[in-house]
C-alpha positions as CSV (number, residue, x, y, z in Angstrom):
1,M,70.0,296.1,106.9
2,D,70.4,292.3,106.6
3,T,72.5,292.3,109.8
4,K,69.8,294.1,111.8
5,S,67.2,291.7,110.5
6,K,69.2,288.7,111.7
7,K,69.8,290.4,115.0
8,W,66.1,291.0,115.6
9,K,65.2,287.5,114.5
10,A,67.7,286.1,117.0
11,I,66.2,288.2,119.8
12,L,62.6,287.2,118.9
13,S,63.6,283.6,118.7
14,F,65.2,283.6,122.1
15,L,62.3,285.6,123.6
16,C,59.8,283.0,122.2
17,F,62.0,280.2,123.7
18,S,62.3,281.8,127.1
19,L,58.7,282.8,127.4
20,G,57.6,279.4,126.0
21,V,59.7,277.3,128.4
22,S,58.9,279.5,131.4
23,L,55.2,279.4,130.8
24,L,55.3,275.7,130.1
25,L,57.2,274.9,133.2
26,G,55.2,277.3,135.4
27,G,51.9,276.1,134.0
28,A,52.8,272.4,134.2
29,A,54.0,272.5,137.8
30,P,50.5,272.2,139.5
31,F,49.3,269.7,137.0
32,L,52.5,267.7,137.5
33,S,51.8,267.8,141.3
34,L,48.3,266.4,140.6
35,A,49.7,263.7,138.3
36,L,52.0,262.5,141.1
37,R,48.9,262.0,143.3
38,G,47.3,259.8,140.7
39,S,43.5,259.3,141.0
40,Q,43.3,261.7,144.0
41,G,44.9,264.4,141.9
42,V,42.3,263.8,139.1
43,Q,39.6,264.0,141.7
44,E,41.0,267.3,143.1
45,L,41.2,268.8,139.7
46,R,37.6,267.9,138.9
47,E,36.3,269.1,142.3
48,S,38.2,272.4,141.9
49,F,35.7,273.3,139.2
50,E,32.7,272.3,141.4
51,T,30.6,275.5,142.0
52,D,29.2,274.0,145.2
53,Y,31.8,273.3,147.8
54,Q,29.5,270.9,149.6
55,N,29.8,268.5,146.7
56,T,33.5,267.9,147.4
57,T,35.3,265.1,149.1
58,Q,37.0,267.4,151.6
59,F,33.6,268.8,152.7
60,R,32.4,265.3,153.5
61,R,35.5,264.5,155.4
62,N,35.1,267.8,157.4
63,I,31.5,266.9,158.3
64,S,32.6,263.4,159.3
65,G,35.3,264.9,161.5
66,Y,32.8,267.2,163.1
67,L,30.5,264.3,163.9
68,E,33.4,262.3,165.4
69,D,34.3,265.2,167.7
70,F,30.7,265.9,168.7
71,L,30.0,262.3,169.5
72,A,33.0,262.2,171.8
73,M,31.8,265.4,173.5
74,A,28.3,263.9,173.9
75,S,29.4,260.5,175.3
76,G,32.1,262.0,177.6
77,S,35.0,260.5,175.7
78,P,38.5,262.1,175.3
79,L,39.0,264.5,172.4
80,D,42.1,263.0,171.0
81,W,43.2,265.4,168.3
82,Y,45.6,268.3,168.1
83,G,44.3,271.4,169.8
84,Y,42.2,269.6,172.4
85,P,44.7,268.2,174.9
86,Y,43.7,266.7,178.1
87,D,44.5,268.3,181.5
88,G,47.7,266.5,182.1
89,E,49.9,264.7,179.6
90,Y,48.1,262.2,177.4
91,T,49.7,261.1,174.1
92,Y,47.9,258.1,172.6
93,S,44.3,256.9,172.4
94,Y,42.7,253.7,171.2
95,A,39.7,255.5,169.9
96,Q,41.4,256.0,166.5
97,E,42.5,252.4,166.5
98,S,38.9,251.2,166.6
99,A,38.0,253.6,163.8
100,E,40.9,252.4,161.7
101,A,39.8,248.8,162.3
102,A,36.3,249.7,161.1
103,M,37.9,251.1,157.9
104,E,39.6,247.7,157.4
105,G,36.1,246.1,157.4
106,L,36.7,244.1,160.6
107,G,33.3,245.0,162.0
108,L,34.5,246.5,165.2
109,Q,32.3,249.0,167.0
110,W,33.1,252.7,167.2
111,G,33.0,253.2,171.0
112,W,34.7,255.2,173.6
113,Q,33.9,253.1,176.7
114,T,37.1,251.1,176.2
115,E,39.3,254.0,175.3
116,T,42.6,254.0,177.0
117,S,45.1,256.9,176.9
118,Y,48.6,256.4,177.8
119,G,51.1,259.0,178.9
120,V,53.6,260.1,181.4
121,S,52.5,261.8,184.6
122,E,54.4,264.1,186.7
123,D,55.4,261.2,188.9
124,S,57.0,258.8,186.4
125,S,56.8,256.0,189.0
126,S,53.1,256.0,188.9
127,G,53.0,254.3,185.5
128,P,50.2,255.0,182.9
129,S,47.7,257.7,183.8
130,Y,44.1,258.1,182.6
131,P,42.1,261.3,182.1
132,S,39.4,261.7,184.8
133,D,35.8,262.5,184.0
134,E,36.4,266.1,185.2
135,E,39.3,266.5,182.8
136,I,37.3,265.1,179.9
137,E,34.4,267.4,180.6
138,A,36.6,270.4,180.9
139,A,38.2,269.6,177.5
140,A,34.8,269.2,175.9
141,K,33.7,272.6,177.2
142,R,36.8,274.3,175.9
143,A,36.2,272.7,172.5
144,H,32.6,273.8,172.5
145,E,33.6,277.4,173.2
146,R,35.8,277.4,170.1
147,F,33.4,275.5,167.9
148,A,30.6,277.8,168.7
149,K,32.4,280.8,167.3
150,D,32.4,279.4,163.7
151,K,28.8,280.1,162.6
152,N,29.4,278.3,159.3
153,I,28.6,275.2,161.3
154,L,25.5,275.1,163.5
155,Y,25.3,272.1,165.8
156,T,23.2,270.7,168.6
157,I,24.7,267.9,170.8
158,S,22.4,265.9,173.1
159,Y,22.7,262.8,175.3
160,D,19.8,260.7,176.5
161,G,17.5,263.4,175.1
162,K,19.2,266.2,177.0
163,E,20.9,269.0,175.2
164,K,24.6,269.3,176.2
165,Y,26.1,271.7,173.7
166,T,24.8,274.0,170.9
167,N,25.6,277.2,169.0
168,A,22.2,277.3,167.2
169,E,20.1,279.1,169.8
170,G,17.2,280.9,168.1
171,T,18.1,279.7,164.6
172,G,15.3,277.1,164.3
173,L,17.8,274.2,163.8
174,D,15.9,270.9,164.7
175,G,17.4,267.5,163.9
176,P,14.4,265.2,164.4
177,S,12.2,267.3,162.2
178,L,15.1,268.0,159.8
179,A,14.4,271.7,160.0
180,Q,17.2,273.9,158.5
181,P,17.9,277.5,159.4
182,E,17.8,280.2,156.7
183,G,21.1,280.3,154.8
184,Y,22.0,276.7,155.6
185,N,21.3,274.2,152.9
186,F,23.0,271.1,154.4
187,L,21.8,269.2,157.5
188,L,23.1,266.0,159.1
189,Y,21.2,264.3,161.9
190,F,22.6,261.4,163.8
191,D,20.0,259.6,165.9
192,G,22.3,257.3,167.8
193,K,22.6,254.6,165.2
194,K,22.5,256.2,161.7
195,A,22.9,259.6,160.1
196,T,20.3,261.3,157.9
197,I,21.5,263.9,155.5
198,I,19.5,266.6,153.8
199,K,21.0,268.9,151.1
200,D,19.0,271.5,149.3
201,G,15.8,269.9,150.5
202,K,16.7,266.4,149.1
203,K,17.7,263.4,151.2
204,I,21.1,261.9,150.5
205,D,22.0,258.3,151.3
206,P,25.6,258.1,152.6
207,Y,25.7,254.4,153.2
208,G,25.2,252.9,149.8
209,D,25.2,249.1,150.1
210,G,25.6,249.4,153.8
211,Y,29.3,248.5,154.1
212,Y,32.1,250.9,154.7
213,R,35.2,250.8,152.5
214,E,38.4,252.8,152.3
215,E,37.3,254.7,149.2
216,N,34.1,255.9,150.9
217,D,33.9,259.7,151.5
218,W,31.5,259.6,154.4
219,Y,33.3,258.4,157.5
220,L,30.1,257.9,159.6
221,P,28.9,255.3,162.0
222,G,25.8,253.4,160.8
223,Y,27.3,251.0,158.3
224,N,26.9,247.2,158.9
225,N,30.6,247.0,159.6
226,F,30.9,250.4,161.3
227,T,28.7,250.9,164.4
228,V,28.7,252.6,167.7
229,D,28.8,251.0,171.2
230,E,26.0,251.2,173.7
231,K,27.2,254.3,175.4
232,T,27.5,256.3,172.1
233,S,24.1,255.1,170.9
234,H,22.5,257.4,173.5
235,A,23.9,260.5,171.7
236,T,22.2,262.5,169.1
237,V,23.9,265.2,166.9
238,T,22.5,267.7,164.5
239,I,24.9,269.6,162.1
240,A,24.0,272.3,159.6
241,A,26.4,273.8,157.1
242,A,26.1,277.3,155.6
243,K,25.4,277.5,151.9
244,V,27.9,280.4,151.5
245,P,30.5,280.2,154.2
246,M,31.8,283.4,155.8
247,L,34.9,284.3,157.7
248,Y,34.4,284.5,161.5
249,V,37.2,286.1,163.6
250,S,37.6,285.8,167.3
251,T,40.4,286.1,169.8
252,D,41.2,284.4,173.1
253,N,44.1,283.9,175.4
254,S,44.8,280.3,174.4
255,N,47.7,279.3,172.2
256,S,46.1,276.0,171.2
257,A,45.0,275.5,167.6
258,Y,41.3,274.7,167.0
259,R,39.0,273.9,164.3
260,S,37.7,277.3,163.0
261,N,36.5,278.5,159.6
262,D,37.2,275.2,158.0
263,L,34.3,275.5,155.6
264,Y,35.2,279.1,154.7
265,Y,38.7,278.2,153.8
266,L,37.5,275.1,152.0
267,A,35.3,277.2,149.7
268,R,38.0,279.9,149.3
269,N,40.6,277.3,148.4
270,L,38.3,275.7,145.8
271,S,37.9,279.1,144.2
272,Q,41.6,279.9,144.4
273,N,42.5,276.5,143.0
274,R,40.0,276.9,140.2
275,Q,41.5,280.3,139.3
276,R,45.0,278.8,139.6
277,Y,44.3,275.9,137.2
278,I,42.7,278.3,134.7
279,V,45.7,280.6,134.8
280,C,48.0,277.6,134.5
281,A,46.1,276.2,131.6
282,F,46.3,279.6,129.9
283,A,50.0,279.7,130.6
284,L,50.4,276.2,129.1
285,T,48.5,277.3,126.0
286,A,50.5,280.5,125.7
287,G,53.7,278.7,126.4
288,A,52.9,276.1,123.7
289,V,52.2,278.9,121.2
290,F,55.5,280.7,122.0
291,F,57.4,277.4,121.9
292,L,55.9,276.7,118.5
293,F,57.0,280.1,117.2
294,Y,60.5,279.3,118.6
295,L,60.6,275.9,116.7
296,F,60.0,277.7,113.4
297,S,62.9,280.1,114.2
298,R,65.2,277.9,116.3
299,R,68.2,278.4,113.9
300,Q,68.3,282.1,114.7
301,K,68.3,281.4,118.4
302,A,71.9,280.1,118.3
303,R,73.1,283.7,117.6
304,A,71.4,284.9,120.8
305,D,72.8,281.9,122.7
306,R,76.3,282.8,121.6
307,F,75.8,286.4,122.6
308,L,74.5,285.3,126.0
309,A,77.5,282.9,126.4
310,R,79.9,285.9,125.8
311,I,78.2,287.7,128.7
312,T,78.0,284.7,131.1
313,G,81.5,283.6,130.1
314,R,82.9,286.5,132.0
315,V,81.8,284.9,135.3
316,Y,84.0,282.2,136.8
317,I,82.6,278.7,136.4
318,E,82.7,278.1,140.2
319,F,80.2,281.0,140.8
320,K,77.9,279.6,138.1
321,V,78.0,276.1,139.6
322,L,77.5,277.5,143.1
323,I,74.4,279.4,141.9
324,L,73.1,276.3,140.3
325,L,73.6,274.3,143.5
326,L,71.8,277.0,145.5
327,A,68.9,276.9,143.0
328,L,68.8,273.1,143.4
329,L,68.9,273.5,147.2
330,F,66.2,276.1,147.0
331,A,64.0,273.7,145.0
332,L,64.7,270.7,147.3
333,L,63.9,272.8,150.4
334,A,60.4,273.5,149.1
335,S,59.1,271.1,151.7
336,S,61.8,270.8,154.4
337,Y,59.4,268.8,156.6
338,N,58.8,266.1,154.0
339,M,62.5,266.1,153.1
340,R,63.4,265.4,156.8
341,E,60.7,262.7,157.1
342,L,61.9,261.1,153.9
343,A,65.6,261.1,155.0
344,Y,64.5,259.7,158.4
345,Y,62.7,256.8,156.9
346,V,65.4,256.0,154.4
347,Y,68.1,256.0,157.1
348,N,66.2,254.5,160.1
349,E,63.7,252.3,158.4
350,G,65.9,251.3,155.5
351,Y,63.4,251.8,152.7
352,L,62.1,254.5,150.5
353,D,58.5,255.3,151.1
354,F,56.9,255.9,147.8
355,W,53.9,257.8,149.2
356,M,56.2,260.1,151.2
357,L,58.5,260.6,148.1
358,S,55.4,261.4,146.0
359,S,54.3,264.0,148.6
360,Y,57.7,265.5,148.6
361,L,57.9,265.7,144.8
362,Q,54.5,267.4,144.8
363,D,55.7,270.1,147.1
364,V,58.8,270.6,144.9
365,A,56.7,270.7,141.7
366,Q,54.4,273.3,143.2
367,N,57.3,275.6,144.0
368,T,57.2,277.2,140.5
369,G,59.7,279.9,141.3
370,A,62.3,277.5,142.5
371,V,61.8,275.2,139.5
372,L,62.1,278.1,137.0
373,F,65.2,279.4,138.8
374,L,66.8,276.0,138.8
375,F,66.0,275.5,135.1
376,W,67.4,278.8,133.9
377,M,70.5,278.5,136.0
378,G,71.1,275.1,134.5
379,Y,70.3,276.4,131.0
380,L,72.8,279.3,131.4
381,L,75.5,276.9,132.5
382,V,74.9,274.4,129.7
383,N,74.7,277.3,127.2
384,D,78.0,278.6,128.4
385,L,79.6,275.2,128.1
386,R,78.2,274.8,124.6
387,Y,79.0,278.2,123.1
388,G,81.5,279.7,125.5
389,V,85.2,280.1,124.6
390,H,86.9,277.5,126.9
391,P,84.4,278.0,129.8
392,L,86.0,275.3,132.0
393,K,89.4,277.1,131.8
394,H,87.8,280.4,132.9
395,S,87.7,279.5,136.5
396,L,89.0,280.9,139.7
397,L,90.7,277.6,140.6
398,S,92.3,277.5,137.1
399,R,93.8,280.9,137.7
400,L,95.1,280.0,141.1
401,R,96.5,276.7,139.7
402,A,98.1,278.6,136.8
403,S,99.7,281.0,139.2
404,H,101.0,278.1,141.3
405,R,102.1,276.3,138.1
406,R,104.2,279.3,137.0
407,A,105.9,279.4,140.4
408,E,106.5,275.6,140.3
409,L,108.1,275.7,136.9
410,R,110.9,277.8,138.4
411,L,112.0,274.7,140.4
412,P,114.1,271.8,139.1
413,F,112.2,268.9,137.6
414,Q,113.1,266.5,140.4
415,Q,112.0,268.9,143.1
416,R,108.7,269.4,141.2
417,M,108.0,265.7,141.2
418,E,108.8,265.4,144.9
419,R,106.4,268.2,145.8
420,R,103.6,266.6,143.8
421,L,104.1,263.3,145.5
422,R,103.9,264.9,148.9
423,R,100.8,266.8,147.9
424,I,99.0,263.7,146.6
425,T,99.9,261.8,149.9
426,A,98.4,264.7,152.0
427,F,95.3,264.8,149.8
428,Q,94.8,261.1,150.3
429,V,94.8,261.5,154.0
430,I,92.4,264.5,153.9
431,L,90.0,262.6,151.6
432,S,90.0,259.6,153.8
433,A,89.2,261.8,156.9
434,A,86.5,263.8,155.0
435,A,84.8,260.6,153.8
436,A,84.9,259.0,157.3
437,V,83.6,261.9,159.4
438,P,80.0,262.0,157.9
439,L,79.7,258.2,158.6
440,F,81.0,258.8,162.1
441,F,78.3,261.4,162.7
442,F,75.6,259.1,161.4
443,M,76.8,256.3,163.7
444,I,77.1,258.6,166.8
445,Y,74.0,260.7,166.5
446,N,71.8,258.4,164.4
447,S,70.1,261.4,162.9
448,P,69.8,262.9,159.4
449,G,70.6,266.3,161.1
450,A,74.2,265.2,161.3
451,L,74.4,265.9,157.5
452,V,74.5,269.6,158.3
453,I,77.7,269.1,160.1
454,A,79.1,266.9,157.4
455,I,78.4,269.4,154.6
456,P,81.7,271.3,154.9
457,L,83.6,268.0,155.0
458,L,81.8,266.9,151.9
459,L,82.8,270.1,150.2
460,L,86.4,269.4,151.3
461,L,86.0,265.9,149.8
462,A,84.9,267.4,146.5
463,L,87.8,269.8,146.6
464,G,90.2,266.9,147.2
465,L,88.7,264.9,144.4
466,W,89.2,267.9,142.1
467,A,92.8,268.1,143.2
468,L,93.3,264.4,142.6
469,H,91.8,264.8,139.1
470,G,94.2,267.7,138.4
471,F,97.2,265.6,139.6
472,N,96.1,262.7,137.4
473,R,95.7,265.1,134.5
474,D,99.2,266.5,135.1
475,C,100.6,262.9,135.2
476,R,98.8,262.1,131.9
477,S,100.1,265.3,130.3
478,M,103.6,264.6,131.5
479,S,103.4,261.0,130.3
480,G,102.3,262.3,126.9
481,D,105.2,264.8,126.8
482,V,107.7,262.1,127.8
483,G,106.3,259.9,125.0
484,A,106.5,262.8,122.5
485,L,110.1,263.5,123.6
486,I,111.1,259.8,123.2
487,D,109.4,259.7,119.7
488,Q,111.3,262.9,118.8
489,I,114.6,261.3,119.8
490,G,113.8,258.4,117.6
491,T,112.9,260.7,114.8
492,V,116.2,262.5,115.1
493,R,118.0,259.2,115.2
494,A,116.2,258.2,111.9
495,G,117.6,261.3,110.3
496,N,114.6,263.7,110.3
497,L,116.2,267.0,111.5
498,S,113.8,269.5,110.1
499,M,110.7,269.1,112.4
500,P,111.4,270.2,116.0
501,L,109.2,269.2,119.0
502,T,107.0,271.9,120.4
503,L,105.5,271.6,123.9
504,P,103.3,274.1,125.8
505,E,105.2,276.7,127.8
506,D,103.8,275.3,131.1
507,A,104.9,271.7,130.3
508,D,107.4,270.2,132.7
509,L,109.6,269.0,129.7
510,C,109.3,272.2,127.7
511,Q,113.0,273.1,128.4
512,A,114.1,269.6,127.5
513,A,112.2,269.8,124.2
514,Q,113.8,273.2,123.5
515,D,117.3,271.8,124.2
516,L,116.6,268.9,121.9
517,G,115.3,271.3,119.2
518,D,118.6,273.3,119.5
519,I,120.6,270.0,119.1
520,Q,118.4,269.1,116.1
521,R,118.9,272.5,114.5
522,G,122.7,272.2,115.1
523,M,122.8,268.8,113.5
524,N,120.7,269.9,110.6
525,A,123.0,272.8,110.0
526,A,126.1,270.6,110.2
527,L,124.5,268.0,107.8
528,E,123.6,270.7,105.3
529,E,127.1,272.0,105.5
530,Q,128.5,268.5,104.9
531,I,126.1,267.9,102.0
532,R,127.1,271.3,100.5
533,S,130.7,270.4,100.9
534,E,130.2,267.0,99.2
535,R,128.4,268.6,96.3
536,M,131.1,271.1,95.9
537,K,133.6,268.3,95.9
538,V,131.7,266.4,93.3
539,E,131.2,269.5,91.2
540,L,134.9,270.3,91.5
541,I,135.8,266.8,90.4
542,A,133.4,266.8,87.6
543,N,134.7,270.1,86.3
544,V,138.3,269.1,86.6
545,S,137.4,265.8,84.9
546,H,135.8,267.6,82.1
547,D,138.8,269.8,81.7
548,I,141.0,266.8,81.7
549,K,139.0,264.9,79.1
550,T,140.0,267.0,76.1
551,P,143.8,266.8,76.6
552,L,143.4,263.2,77.6
553,T,141.8,262.3,74.3
554,S,144.7,264.0,72.5
555,I,147.2,262.0,74.6
556,I,145.5,258.7,73.8
557,S,145.3,259.6,70.1
558,Y,149.0,260.5,70.0
559,V,150.0,257.3,71.9
560,E,148.0,255.3,69.4
561,L,149.9,257.1,66.5
562,L,153.2,256.4,68.2
563,D,152.2,252.7,68.6
564,E,151.7,252.5,64.8
565,E,155.2,253.7,64.1
566,E,157.7,251.1,62.8
567,D,161.3,250.5,63.5
568,L,161.1,251.9,67.1
569,P,163.5,250.7,69.7
570,E,162.4,248.1,72.1
571,H,162.6,250.3,75.1
572,V,160.5,252.9,73.3
573,R,157.9,250.3,72.7
574,D,157.8,249.6,76.4
575,Y,157.3,253.3,77.1
576,I,154.4,253.4,74.6
577,E,152.7,250.4,76.3
578,I,153.0,252.1,79.7
579,L,151.5,255.3,78.3
580,K,148.7,253.3,76.7
581,G,147.8,251.6,80.0
582,K,148.0,254.7,82.1
583,S,146.0,256.8,79.6
584,Q,143.3,254.1,79.5
585,R,143.2,254.0,83.2
586,L,142.9,257.7,83.4
587,K,140.1,257.6,80.8
588,T,138.2,255.0,82.9
589,M,138.6,257.0,86.0
590,V,137.3,260.2,84.4
591,Q,134.3,258.3,83.0
592,D,133.6,256.9,86.5
593,V,133.8,260.3,88.1
594,F,131.3,261.6,85.6
595,E,128.9,258.8,86.3
596,V,129.2,259.3,90.1
597,S,128.7,263.0,89.7
598,K,125.5,262.5,87.6
599,A,124.1,260.0,90.1
600,T,124.8,262.2,93.1
601,S,123.3,265.2,91.6
602,G,120.2,263.3,90.4
603,Q,120.9,263.9,86.7
604,L,121.7,260.3,85.8
605,P,119.2,259.2,83.1
606,V,117.4,256.0,84.0
607,D,115.3,254.0,81.6
608,Q,113.0,251.8,83.8
609,E,111.7,248.6,82.2
610,E,110.4,245.2,83.2
611,L,113.3,242.7,83.2
612,D,114.2,239.2,84.4
613,L,116.9,239.7,87.1
614,G,118.0,236.0,86.7
615,K,118.5,236.4,83.0
616,L,120.5,239.6,83.5
617,L,122.8,237.8,86.0
618,R,123.3,234.9,83.6
619,Q,124.1,237.3,80.7
620,T,126.6,239.2,82.9
621,L,128.4,235.9,83.8
622,A,128.5,234.8,80.2
623,D,130.0,238.1,79.1
624,M,132.7,237.9,81.8
625,Q,133.4,234.2,81.2
626,E,136.9,234.8,79.8
627,Q,137.9,236.9,82.9
628,I,136.4,234.3,85.2
629,A,138.2,231.4,83.5
630,G,141.6,233.3,83.7
631,S,141.2,234.1,87.4
632,P,142.7,232.0,90.3
633,V,139.3,231.5,91.9
634,Q,136.2,229.4,91.2
635,L,132.7,230.8,90.7
636,R,129.5,229.1,91.9
637,S,126.1,230.5,90.9
638,E,122.6,229.7,92.3
639,I,120.1,231.4,89.9
640,P,116.6,230.0,89.5
641,E,115.3,229.0,86.0
642,E,111.9,230.7,86.6
643,P,111.7,234.4,85.8
644,V,112.3,236.9,88.6
645,M,110.7,240.0,87.3
646,I,111.7,243.5,88.5
647,Q,111.4,247.1,87.4
648,A,114.9,248.6,86.6
649,D,117.2,250.0,84.0
650,G,118.9,247.0,82.4
651,Q,122.1,248.8,81.3
652,R,122.7,250.4,84.6
653,L,122.0,247.2,86.5
654,Y,124.3,245.3,84.1
655,R,127.1,247.8,85.1
656,V,126.3,247.1,88.8
657,F,126.9,243.4,88.6
658,Q,129.8,243.8,86.2
659,N,131.5,246.0,88.8
660,L,130.7,243.6,91.6
661,L,132.1,240.6,89.7
662,Q,135.2,242.5,88.7
663,N,135.7,243.5,92.3
664,A,135.3,239.9,93.5
665,L,137.6,238.5,90.8
666,Q,140.3,241.0,91.6
667,Y,140.4,240.9,95.4
668,S,139.4,237.3,96.2
669,L,141.8,234.9,97.9
670,E,143.5,232.6,95.4
671,G,141.9,229.2,95.4
672,S,138.7,230.5,97.1
673,R,135.2,230.5,95.7
674,I,132.9,233.3,94.6
675,H,129.2,232.7,95.2
676,V,126.6,234.5,93.1
677,S,123.0,233.8,94.2
678,L,119.5,235.0,93.5
679,H,116.4,234.1,95.5
680,A,112.9,235.5,96.3
681,D,112.4,236.8,99.9
682,G,108.7,237.5,100.1
683,S,107.9,240.4,97.8
684,M,111.7,241.2,97.3
685,A,114.2,239.8,94.8
686,V,117.6,239.4,96.5
687,A,120.9,239.0,94.6
688,S,124.1,238.6,96.4
689,V,127.9,238.3,95.6
690,K,130.1,236.7,98.3
691,N,133.8,236.3,98.2
692,T,136.7,235.8,100.6
693,S,139.2,238.7,100.7
694,K,142.8,237.9,100.1
695,T,143.8,240.7,102.6
696,E,142.5,241.4,106.0
697,I,139.4,243.6,106.0
698,A,139.7,246.7,108.2
699,P,136.6,247.1,110.5
700,G,134.4,250.1,110.3
701,V,135.1,251.0,106.7
702,D,132.3,252.1,104.4
703,F,133.3,250.6,101.1
704,T,130.5,252.4,99.2
705,E,132.1,255.8,99.8
706,R,133.9,257.3,96.9
707,F,137.7,256.6,96.6
708,V,137.6,254.1,99.5
709,R,139.9,251.1,99.3
710,G,139.9,248.1,101.7
711,D,143.7,248.1,101.6
712,Q,145.2,251.6,101.7
713,S,148.6,250.3,100.5
714,R,147.0,248.8,97.4
715,T,148.5,249.9,94.0
716,D,146.6,247.7,91.6
717,G,145.2,250.6,89.5
718,G,141.7,250.7,90.9
719,S,139.9,254.0,91.2
720,G,138.0,253.3,94.4
721,L,134.7,254.1,92.7
722,G,133.5,250.7,91.7
723,L,131.2,250.0,94.8
724,S,130.2,253.7,94.9
725,I,129.0,253.5,91.3
726,A,127.2,250.2,92.0
727,R,125.4,251.7,94.9
728,S,124.5,254.9,93.1
729,F,123.1,253.0,90.1
730,T,121.2,250.6,92.2
731,E,119.5,253.3,94.2
732,A,118.8,255.3,91.0
733,C,116.9,252.2,89.7
734,G,114.8,252.0,92.9
735,G,116.7,249.2,94.7
736,R,118.6,248.8,97.9
737,F,122.4,248.2,98.0
738,S,124.2,247.0,101.1
739,V,127.7,245.7,102.0
740,E,128.4,243.4,104.9
741,T,131.7,242.0,106.2
742,I,132.1,239.0,108.4
743,A,135.8,238.6,109.2
744,D,137.3,238.3,105.7
745,L,134.0,237.3,104.1
746,F,132.8,240.2,101.8
747,V,129.0,240.1,101.0
748,V,127.3,242.6,98.7
749,T,123.5,242.4,98.5
750,V,121.2,244.0,95.9
751,E,117.4,244.0,96.5
752,F,114.5,245.0,94.3
753,A,110.8,244.7,94.7
754,R,109.3,241.9,92.7
755,L,106.6,242.5,90.1
756,P,103.4,240.5,90.5
757,E,103.2,237.5,88.2
């Protein structure tokens, strides 16, 4: 029951999140578009809730546009706007220039007498051509035929008191008397100098302080800095606007666009925008509520995300990225015209036009479906990367690469490296070409449209970069494997044979690591066999020594009894002395074997204590003073008076230095000197015994091994265990024991860690 509850909580949490985010994004899109427009967006939002469409800025601009066209028709000036072309080819008029100058407050007149239209005639050699009076009049008549069909606007156009054009026959429209037909609550009358406006029976002053500025909604002549010329001053225009616009449909054989149903679509768009903003506000509110519920249960959403990642994880990562790129392209193409214009200005003009960028972003923000599609594709990809099981490895390219890798591993290592170097060289050439071609198209065609041709090459560039990344990754991986292999060789050299190196099966050096592991295991087995053999030898010697000890004790006892007998012949006395010496030697040898056996097996008892190493050396020298005095060598000691404290077993360490001194006294060259020294080397206390051998020292001999003699022909009665015992005792006490030979100079060093003072 608890599992089902968690499952439903996860589903509800994810549902609240998805609904909340979708509603928030969908509801915020139009408001974001308004925000990008700044104060104009705020004004548009405010006017969208205006119940009377005639109180909007767009209505005032439309009426101003009608007046501009009607004055041109009255004064016989060209109609220079789309949909009213001249008879012939005319492309530019100075009429708009004078109007724009008036907007800048330059005080220029609005006049058509000086209008000049430039274009290219059929005969290009004739230079600039101008519209004739007949062409201008024909264009005005065609315009009137189209204007007249839209009864949302009634107009009367007169010149010098003579009516030229009207669509208000029988409606009672009269400008001088400001008479409005039934159903029309707005009237504008221009008397040749100024305009008079009546709305709902009340007079409206469009001029304010009498000066035209850019922020003015009424673009009408009659301002102090916006007047008409002499020719236009003879024209009068009356315009009436319907209170409730209707849709008027008509057909003709012309393909030209014309002004029709402007007021109807204005009123309809206001209503639609109002409804849209209300719906979006409701969506924002609902989205905020859902998102708030999600915040309270966001911990449960992770379970739904993991389940979703298991589903999307079955799709190759390339397909998911491709869908995300398509979603991004779909969103960016919300306004292809503005995108082309923006690219054109960036490339040809060399700057980013903020107004054009803002307009483009407005179009993108209004494309709610594209924005939501882009968000959810991005969310699914990020969720897959976050909760999926190795999502980057589940790719089509990875599978192809793994297949290629398996085939490549069958080749020798050298051949693999050569192939990779050839591939990287080829990719470098391809990448250079792919990067150069788009620039070449830009330079040749000088057009943003060349990007379309460059897209496949850019994709090739991306593929090449991916291949380079893979090659670099392989190089780093192989570098790491080589480093690991070198470290493992050092580890084996240091004596660690129990931890083999393991590399992935697809690694280039996997076989080399396996071979090294086999060598390591073989060495480990041989070492274990050697250690086992050594232990068996020690155990055998210890057992034999133990068996010898009992009869040896009896022999020594009987020899001592014989030595106490009186009246024995002299030659018998000599035999007894020989037996006494040999039995004592055998006893010492058995005792040494026992000591070595205990130390090797780790059973040697050690009583660690703080002791002064200098004092121990001086005591050892004092105890052996008689042997030193009777030897044919001289002894020199360098032992500091201040204490050199270490942690060790005093009795065992005494035996160590006793053995070292006996060894030096016995095997030193006659007349030479033995040097015993003690000094502090950092945190270590270092004691050394140096002597010159009376026989040549054989190179490569380990004198610390058991039963090893420097001179194999020696018959002086030594057991060959002295240095072995010294090393075993030193190491058992926690110190380091080393032997160094320099020609015939024999140096033994004993090191212990110093205790802090």
